[in-house]
Structure formats: structure tokens, C-alpha cells
C-alpha positions in Angstrom: 0.1 -0.1 0.2 2.0 3.2 -0.9 0.5 7.0 -0.2 -3.2 6.1 0.8 -5.2 8.8 1.7 -8.8 8.3 3.1 -11.2 11.5 4.3 -14.2 11.6 5.9 -16.4 15.2 6.2 -13.9 17.2 8.7 -11.3 14.1 9.3 -8.2 12.8 7.3 -8.8 9.0 8.6 -5.9 8.1 6.5 -2.8 10.9 5.6 -0.3 9.3 3.3 0.0 6.0 4.6 2.6 3.3 3.0 2.9 -0.1 3.9 4.2 -3.4 2.9 3.3 -7.0 4.2 5.8 -10.0 3.3 4.4 -12.9 2.1 3.6 -15.1 4.6 4.4 -13.7 7.7 2.0 -12.2 10.5 1.9 -8.1 10.6 0.4 -6.6 13.8 -1.0 -3.8 13.2 -1.6 -1.5 16.6 -2.7 2.4 17.3 -5.1 3.9 19.8 -8.5 4.4 18.3 -9.0 6.6 15.5 -5.4 5.5 14.6 -6.8 4.4 11.4 -6.4 0.6 11.3 -9.5 -0.6 10.6 -10.2 2.1 7.6 -6.9 0.8 6.1 -8.0 -2.5 6.4 -11.5 -1.8 4.5 -9.7 0.2 2.0 -7.4 -3.5 1.5 -10.8 -5.5 1.6 -12.5 -3.5 -1.0 -14.8 -1.8 1.8 -14.2 1.7 0.0 -13.8 1.3 -3.3 -10.8 3.3 -5.6 -12.1 6.7 -5.5 -13.2 7.6 -2.3 -9.2 7.4 -1.3 -5.9 8.1 -2.9 -2.8 6.1 -3.6 -2.2 2.7 -4.7 -2.8 -1.0 -3.5 -0.2 -3.3 -5.1 -0.6 -7.5 -4.8 1.1 -9.8 -6.1 3.0 -7.3 -8.5 -1.0 -6.7 -9.9 -2.3 -2.6 -8.9 -6.0 -3.5 -7.3 -8.7 -0.9 -7.9 -11.4 -2.3 -6.3 -14.9 -0.8 -7.8 -17.9 0.1 -5.7 -19.1 -3.1 -3.9 -16.0 -4.9 -4.5 -15.6 -6.6 -1.4 -16.4 -9.9 -3.3 -13.6 -8.9 -5.6 -11.3 -8.7 -3.2 -12.5 -11.7 -1.9 -11.8 -13.4 -5.2 -8.0 -12.0 -5.6 -7.9 -13.9 -2.1 -8.0 -11.5 0.4 -10.7 -11.8 3.3 -11.2 -10.3 6.5 -13.1 -11.3 10.1 -14.7 -7.8 11.6 -14.6 -7.7 15.6 -19.0 -7.7 14.8 -19.8 -11.0 13.5 -21.8 -11.5 10.5 -23.4 -14.7 10.7 -26.9 -16.1 11.0 -28.1 -17.6 14.0 -30.6 -19.4 12.6 -28.4 -21.2 9.9 -25.7 -24.2 11.1 -22.2 -23.7 10.8 -21.5 -25.3 7.2 -24.8 -23.2 6.1 -22.8 -20.0 7.2 -19.4 -20.8 6.2 -21.2 -21.8 2.8 -23.7 -19.3 2.5 -23.9 -17.9 -1.4 -21.5 -21.0 -2.2 -23.3 -23.9 -1.6 -21.9 -26.8 -3.5 -25.0 -27.9 -6.2 -25.9 -31.0 -7.9 -28.4 -31.5 -10.5 -29.7 -27.5 -9.5 -30.1 -28.4 -5.6 -27.8 -28.1 -2.8 -26.0 -31.3 -2.1 -25.7 -31.2 1.4 -23.6 -34.2 1.5 -20.8 -32.4 0.1 -21.1 -28.7 2.3 -21.2 -30.8 5.1 -18.1 -33.0 4.5 -16.2 -30.3 3.5 -17.3 -27.6 6.3 -16.0 -31.2 8.5 -12.9 -31.3 6.8 -12.2 -27.6 6.6 -12.5 -27.6 11.0 -10.9 -30.5 11.5 -7.7 -29.2 9.2 -7.5 -26.0 11.5 -8.0 -28.0 15.3 -11.8 -26.6 15.7 -13.7 -28.4 18.0 -17.3 -26.8 16.3 -20.1 -29.4 15.5 -20.4 -28.7 12.5 -23.9 -29.0 11.9 -24.9 -27.3 15.0 -27.5 -24.0 14.8 -24.3 -20.7 15.2 -27.4 -19.1 17.3 -26.8 -22.5 20.0 -22.8 -21.9 20.1 -21.1 -20.0 22.7 -19.7 -16.3 21.6 -16.2 -17.4 21.5 -17.4 -20.7 19.2 -19.1 -18.2 16.8 -16.0 -16.1 16.6 -14.3 -19.2 15.4 -16.8 -20.1 13.1 -16.2 -16.5 11.4 -12.5 -17.1 10.7 -13.6 -20.7 9.5 -15.3 -18.9 6.9 -13.0 -16.5 5.5 -10.5 -19.6 5.6 -13.3 -21.2 2.9 -12.8 -18.7 0.6 -8.9 -20.0 0.4 -7.8 -16.5 1.7 -4.0 -15.8 0.9 -4.4 -12.6 2.3 -6.8 -12.9 6.2 -7.2 -9.6 7.7 -8.3 -10.5 11.7 -10.0 -7.5 13.5 -9.6 -7.5 17.3 -10.5 -11.4 17.0 -10.3 -12.2 20.4 -12.2 -10.1 22.1 -14.9 -12.5 22.9 -13.1 -15.3 23.2 -11.5 -17.4 26.2 -8.4 -18.3 27.4 -8.8 -21.7 26.2 -10.0 -20.4 22.6 -7.3 -17.5 21.9 -4.4 -20.3 22.5 -6.7 -22.7 19.6 -6.8 -19.5 17.3 -2.7 -19.0 18.2 -2.4 -22.4 16.9 -4.5 -21.7 13.4 -2.5 -18.8 12.9 0.9 -20.8 13.4 -1.0 -23.1 10.6 -1.3 -20.6 8.3 2.4 -20.0 8.6 3.0 -22.6 7.5 1.0 -22.6 4.6 2.5 -19.3 3.7 -0.5 -17.3 4.5 -0.5 -14.0 5.2 -2.3 -12.4 8.1 -2.7 -8.9 9.3 -3.6 -8.9 13.0 -5.2 -6.1 14.8 -5.4 -6.3 18.6 -5.1 -3.7 21.4 -4.2 -7.3 23.7 -0.1 -6.3 23.3 0.5 -9.6 25.1 -1.1 -11.2 21.7 1.1 -9.1 19.6 4.1 -10.3 21.1 3.0 -13.8 20.9 2.1 -14.2 17.6 3.1 -11.2 15.2 6.6 -11.3 13.2 6.3 -7.8 12.4 4.5 -5.0 14.0 3.3 -1.7 12.1 2.1 1.5 14.6 -0.5 3.7 13.3 -1.5 7.0 14.8 -3.3 9.9 14.2 -3.8 8.1 11.1 0.1 8.1 9.8 2.1 5.7 9.9 4.8 6.2 12.7 6.8 3.1 12.6 7.5 -0.8 11.3 9.6 -2.9 12.9 10.7 -6.5 13.8 8.8 -8.0 16.7 11.4 -9.4 18.2 13.3 -5.2 18.4 10.6 -4.0 20.6 8.9 -4.2 24.0 5.7 -3.3 26.0 7.1 0.1 26.8 8.6 0.6 23.6 4.9 -0.4 21.3 2.9 1.6 24.3 5.7 4.8 23.5 4.8 4.4 19.8 0.9 4.1 20.2 0.2 7.3 22.3 3.3 9.1 21.6 4.2 9.5 25.4 5.8 7.4 28.3 3.0 5.2 29.9 5.2 4.5 33.2 2.2 3.3 35.2 -0.7 1.2 33.8 -3.0 2.0 35.9 -3.5 5.5 38.0 -2.9 5.8 41.4 -5.9 5.3 43.7 -7.1 7.3 46.8 -9.9 5.1 47.7 -12.2 6.5 50.5 -14.2 4.1 51.5 -17.5 4.2 53.8 -20.6 2.3 54.3 -22.0 -0.7 52.9 -24.1 0.4 50.1 -25.6 -2.9 47.8 -25.8 -6.1 49.8 -26.6 -9.0 47.5 -27.6 -12.4 49.9 -27.5 -16.0 48.5 -29.0 -15.0 44.8 -30.1 -17.9 42.3 -30.9 -16.9 38.7 -32.5 -19.1 36.5 -31.7 -19.0 32.3 -34.1 -16.8 30.4 -34.9 -19.1 27.5 -32.6 -22.3 28.2 -35.5 -24.6 31.2 -33.4 -25.9 34.3 -30.2 -24.5 33.7 -28.9 -21.8 36.6 -26.5 -18.8 35.7 -25.6 -17.9 39.6 -25.5 -20.3 42.4 -26.1 -18.7 45.8 -24.1 -16.1 44.8 -23.4 -13.3 48.0 -21.3 -9.9 48.1 -21.5 -6.4 49.7 -20.3 -2.9 48.0 -19.2 -0.4 49.9 -19.5 3.5 48.8 -16.4 4.9 47.4 -15.4 0.9 46.2 -14.0 -0.6 43.0 -15.2 -4.0 44.0 -13.9 -6.5 40.6 -15.7 -8.9 39.5 -13.5 -12.0 37.9 -13.5 -15.2 36.3 -13.9 -16.9 32.7 -16.4 -17.0 29.9 -19.6 -18.2 30.8 -18.6 -17.9 34.7 -21.6 -16.0 35.2 -20.4 -12.5 36.2 -23.0 -10.7 33.6 -25.6 -12.7 34.4 -25.2 -11.4 37.8 -25.0 -8.1 36.6 -27.4 -7.4 34.7 -30.1 -9.6 37.2 -28.7 -6.7 39.7 -30.3 -4.6 37.3 -33.2 -6.2 36.6 -32.5 -7.3 32.9 -32.0 -10.8 32.8 -33.7 -13.8 33.7 -36.0 -14.7 36.3 -34.5 -14.5 40.2 -35.4 -17.8 41.5 -34.7 -16.6 45.3 -32.0 -14.5 47.3 -32.1 -11.0 48.0 -30.8 -7.4 46.9 -30.6 -4.9 49.3 -29.9 -1.5 49.0 -29.2 0.6 52.1 -29.9 -2.2 53.8 -33.9 -2.5 52.6 -34.7 -5.4 50.4 -35.7 -4.2 47.2 -37.4 -5.9 44.0 -35.5 -5.2 40.7 -37.7 -6.2 38.2 -36.5 -4.0 35.3 -33.7 -1.3 34.6 -36.4 0.9 35.2 -37.0 0.2 39.2 -33.3 -0.2 38.7 -32.3 3.1 37.6 -35.2 4.3 40.6 -33.0 3.2 43.4 -29.6 4.7 42.0 -28.3 1.5 40.3 -27.2 2.3 36.4 -25.0 -0.4 33.7 -23.1 -0.1 31.2 -23.2 -3.2 29.5 -20.3 -5.5 28.1 -21.9 -4.9 24.3 -21.9 -0.9 24.5 -22.8 -1.4 20.1 -25.7 -3.6 20.8 -26.7 -2.4 24.4 -25.4 0.6 24.8 -26.2 3.0 21.9 -28.5 3.7 18.9 -25.5 4.2 16.6 -27.3 6.0 13.7 -28.1 8.9 16.2 -26.0 11.9 18.0 -23.8 12.2 20.8 -26.4 14.8 22.1 -29.3 11.9 21.9 -27.4 9.2 23.2 -26.0 11.1 26.5 -30.0 12.3 26.7 -32.3 9.3 26.3 -32.4 7.9 29.6 -32.4 11.4 31.3 -35.7 12.8 29.5 -37.4 14.2 33.0 -34.4 16.1 33.4 -35.1 18.1 30.0 -39.1 18.0 30.1 -41.9 19.6 32.1 -46.2 19.9 30.7 -45.1 18.2 27.7 -42.2 20.4 26.4 -38.8 19.9 26.2 -36.0 22.3 27.3 -33.6 21.7 24.3 -31.4 24.5 25.7 -31.3 23.1 29.0 -30.6 19.5 27.1 -27.6 20.9 25.3 -25.9 22.4 28.0 -26.3 19.2 30.2 -25.0 17.0 28.1 -22.2 19.4 26.9 -20.9 19.3 30.7 -20.8 15.5 31.1 -19.4 15.2 27.3 -16.7 17.8 28.2 -15.9 16.2 31.8 -15.2 13.1 30.0 -13.6 14.5 27.0 -15.7 13.1 24.7 -13.3 13.9 21.3 -16.0 15.2 18.8 -16.4 18.3 16.3 -20.2 18.5 17.9 -22.5 16.9 20.0 -24.9 16.4 17.1 -22.2 14.4 15.2 -23.2 10.7 15.1 -22.1 8.0 17.4 -20.9 5.9 15.0 -18.5 7.9 13.8 -16.4 8.3 17.2 -13.8 6.0 18.0 -14.2 3.2 20.5 -12.8 4.7 23.7 -15.1 8.1 22.8 -18.7 5.7 22.3 -17.7 4.3 25.8 -17.3 7.6 27.0 -20.5 8.3 25.7 -22.0 5.8 27.4 -20.4 6.4 30.8 -21.5 9.8 30.5 -25.7 9.7 29.9 -25.1 6.8 33.1 -23.5 9.1 35.2 -26.3 12.2 34.4 -28.5 9.8 36.3 -26.4 10.4 39.7 -25.8 6.4 40.3 -25.0 5.5 43.7 -24.2 1.8 42.3 -22.2 2.0 38.8 -21.6 -1.3 37.1 -19.3 -1.7 34.3 -19.0 -4.8 32.6 -15.7 -4.9 30.6 -15.7 -1.2 30.4 -12.2 -0.9 28.5 -12.8 -3.8 26.0 -11.8 -3.1 22.7 -10.6 0.1 23.6 -6.3 1.4 23.1 -4.1 1.6 26.1 -4.2 5.4 26.0 -8.3 5.4 26.2 -8.1 2.8 28.5 -6.2 5.0 31.0 -8.7 7.7 30.7 -11.1 5.4 31.4 -9.4 4.6 35.0 -9.0 8.1 36.1 -12.7 7.9 35.7 -13.5 5.1 37.5 -11.0 6.6 40.2 -12.5 10.0 40.2 -15.9 8.6 40.7 -15.0 6.5 43.8 -13.5 9.4 45.6 -16.8 10.8 44.7 -18.3 7.9 46.9 -20.1 6.0 43.8 -20.0 2.5 44.6 -18.3 0.7 41.3 -18.3 -2.8 40.4 -16.5 -3.6 37.5 -16.1 -7.0 35.4 -13.2 -7.3 33.4 -11.8 -10.0 31.3 -8.1 -8.5 31.5 -6.4 -9.9 34.7 -4.2 -7.2 35.2 -6.8 -4.4 34.8 -9.1 -6.6 37.6 -5.8 -6.1 40.0 -4.9 -2.9 39.3 -7.8 -1.5 39.6 -10.0 -2.8 42.6 -10.0 -2.7 46.5 -11.1 -6.1 46.8 -11.7 -9.0 44.0 -15.1 -11.4 43.8 -14.0 -14.1 41.7 -16.8 -16.3 40.1 -16.2 -20.0 38.7 -19.1 -21.6 37.2 -22.2 -19.4 38.4 -20.6 -19.8 41.8 -18.8 -16.8 44.5 -14.8 -18.6 44.9 -14.6 -15.8 47.8 -13.6 -11.8 47.5 -9.6 -11.2 47.8 -8.8 -8.0 49.2 -6.5 -6.0 46.5 -3.5 -6.3 48.6 -3.7 -10.2 49.3 -4.9 -10.8 44.9 -1.8 -12.3 43.0 -2.7 -13.6 39.0 -2.2 -17.1 40.5 -4.2 -16.6 43.3 -7.1 -15.4 41.4 -6.8 -18.3 38.4 -6.7 -20.7 40.8 -10.3 -19.5 42.6 -11.7 -18.7 38.3 -10.6 -22.2 37.3 -12.7 -24.3 40.6 -9.1 -25.2 42.2 -9.5 -23.7 45.4 -11.6 -21.0 47.0 -10.9 -18.1 49.1 -12.4 -16.7 52.6 -12.2 -13.0 53.0 -9.9 -11.7 56.1 -10.9 -9.9 58.3 -9.8 -5.8 58.6 
């Protein structure tokens, strides 16, 4: 790719980018949200056709000029992309999804035997333990991500682009993906690997290119870099501390959950939380750790009134038992939730920043069937500014923002509710190290103001670095709560895998 420039209204997304990728290598693409990584990959994969950008793409000596709607053209050339957001049809089987639109035919009808035989062969070739005839919607999210990757490989790709491929994968599934990438390297298939998880970059990549503000900052062999060097290139400054210093001012207990048993909303006789008990204090950050499927999100969604049936147990706010039957009731009791999937559950992407922040707070701006537009703009501006949402205007669409700024919009709208309990479910998922640090500072500021915070995170270092205490879950059970001063990665992992439980020490 030579001298590639791409502009959106008022924004230069890519500025004279030149990039060389060697055949058969795994090439990491790193940078903060908004650096231009995904835009560059969309140009390479034909999403943005020639004419909407300037510059040149050379592939195996040929100049590529993808026309409008040329994603299929790119696939035919051997370039496939797997996005963070899945594009699978849940009501079709694994095999049907992989060969959708390319089904093998026999006498004018789909040859199902051949389709499933090819699917089985493909999955076995890459060591994917996925039932080829299962409905995709019945699979956990991590398995669905692997199906998406298998679908791309079924196109005989010689260049595979992976955009945040492990955001929904368990530790075991990440290891499976790494094994797949090693197989692809042996087959001389080129991989472009976008990830904010630096440990993955150092584990699997041969070379890494860093983008910042739409420009290439550097390209180096991974062996010549370390964490500090890579972070400095990404953010343009040294980040000596991964987590800001905490000044905890912990008060009295504000939330008490006792022996909470919750049924799955759709699967009969499946229990997702099994007698979970914990308390949360004013100004405290309580981390919740656990492997995928441990029941972390199900627990907090139930406390927020938006999951399954609470079979038994109690929830107390200020020592008073409350019945939380919906999010509306939870909000009345001062509970707010920043959900795990901000795009599906936290935002209306085609609406403006202003509309998203204002949506759950309309009672603040309306009276006698009249909406006070000036007050709405003033208050929303205050919260967006306090959280440093980077945007030319509050009237900009949310889908035009980077992941980190989208997350700040979600947090802004819930902070306007002035919660006494704020639940953050994987709040830094899919955002870069610089934006993470800003989210961490927001968390610390809120806790210092007395807001009680529940922080779920899939990143062990984040839980250890940001929490006052850590509750560890395994298969729906609370394995114990550990003080931050006693917590270690080894102890948390032993608890998360059910090897040991832990009795909290008296202070």
C-alpha cells in the first residue's frame, strides 16, 4: 500500500500511509482507537472502493482498484477480513454459514452431503472443535468467532485480516486461534492482525506497524520491541504507570446481595448464578473476575433487572430489600449499568451523541409536555466535556466516534443519572491503552466522590490494578472475595478455574 489517504467529512482518517507486508508473515497493526487501523483494512478488503481514497494498492505485483461493491472482488483475489462484529446468521448451521452463497450444487439443488463434508474437513484441518451441523445461535460467542474465521479460510484466502479477533474468546479459544495462525504461517498465508492486547501481538506477530492519527509511525520486527516501546509509539508519550494511583475513601455498605439464584431466561433448568453473596461499599471498586461463562455478566444484569428470573435470594440497597424487576426500577434505586456490548446494548449508533446521552435522562429536560432543548444541550455538553469525549460536535453521529469515545458516551449518559451504584461490564473492551487510562481515571474520580463501582473485566491486570477487592466467579458460584493487597494472578486464576476458594480475611 503506497501513499494511501482517506478523508471523511472534517476528518483525515489516513494521511499518506505506506505499508509493506511480506508473504506468509503475521503482521500486527497497532494504534489507539481512531488511529486509522480499521479504515486501512477496509480499503485493502474492498469495503471502500477506489475513488473514495487516493494512493495505490499493489498485490502480488498487480495494482488493485476495487470498484463499488467490490468486497467479493477482494475475496476472489484471496483477501478476506474477519470483523470484531460477527456477520453470521444464528438460525443457520455452521456449515450453512460457512458456505452461504457458495453452496455446492448437484442437479440444480444444494448438495448437503458435500457441504457438510467440506465443512467437517475444514474444521478438522485447523483443529476447530465445533459441531458442523449445529445452529450458530446455539454456540457460545467464542465459538461463533471461530466459525467466522473458518468462513474466511473457506474462501482459500491468501491474505487474512483479523480485526480484534479475540475480544469474545476465552483463554482456551485464544490458544486455539494462535494455533490456527501458526498453521496459516506454515501454509504461507499472510495475516494482518489488529489487536489492543499487546501480549497477543508479542505472542504471534513477526512484524508490527504502529499507526497514530492516521499516519504510520514505525514498522519493526517484533523481536526489536518491548511493551514500553510499543505503547510509547502508539500514544506518543511514555506511560510509566498502567493504572492511575487510587485514593480510596471507602464508606458504609450500600449494596448487599445474599444467596442469589438466577435461572437462564431461555434454557429450562439452567441456573446461571448459584447462591452468590457479596456486599459493596460507598467509594469502593469491587472487581469481578472469572472465565467466560462464569456468570459475571448474568449476575450484574440480574441486579439491574434485565436478565433471567431470580429464583431466590435478596438484593438490598441501604439495608432495605428491593425487588428489581426491570432496569427502570433499578435506576430508581440508583443503579446504573454500562453493558458489555456498547454497540448492541449501550448506544443507538445512528443517532447523535446528544441524543444518546439524553435518552435515559429525559425527565431532566421535560415538563408539561415540553422539552427544554437549551437545558438538554447544556447538561449533555457538561458531561461530554467532563469525560473528554473527542468530537467536533454533540450532533455528530455516535458511529463516527472511536471505540474509546463511544464508551465515554455510554458512561456519560449513566453518570447524568447520578448513580449510587455504577456497574461497568468490561468497560475497556476493544479500546486502546491511552483511552483505557482515561477510563481508569474516570473510575477513580467517581469512587473518590463516593460512587460504589462494580468492575467486571476479562483482563487480569485490569482487575488487579483497579479494584479494592476482587470477587471471583466459577460456573455461577462465588469462589470468594480477595483484598487487592492479597490478590495475585495465580490466586485469582486458581479460584476462577475452581481449584480453590478463598475466605476473606478480617480487616
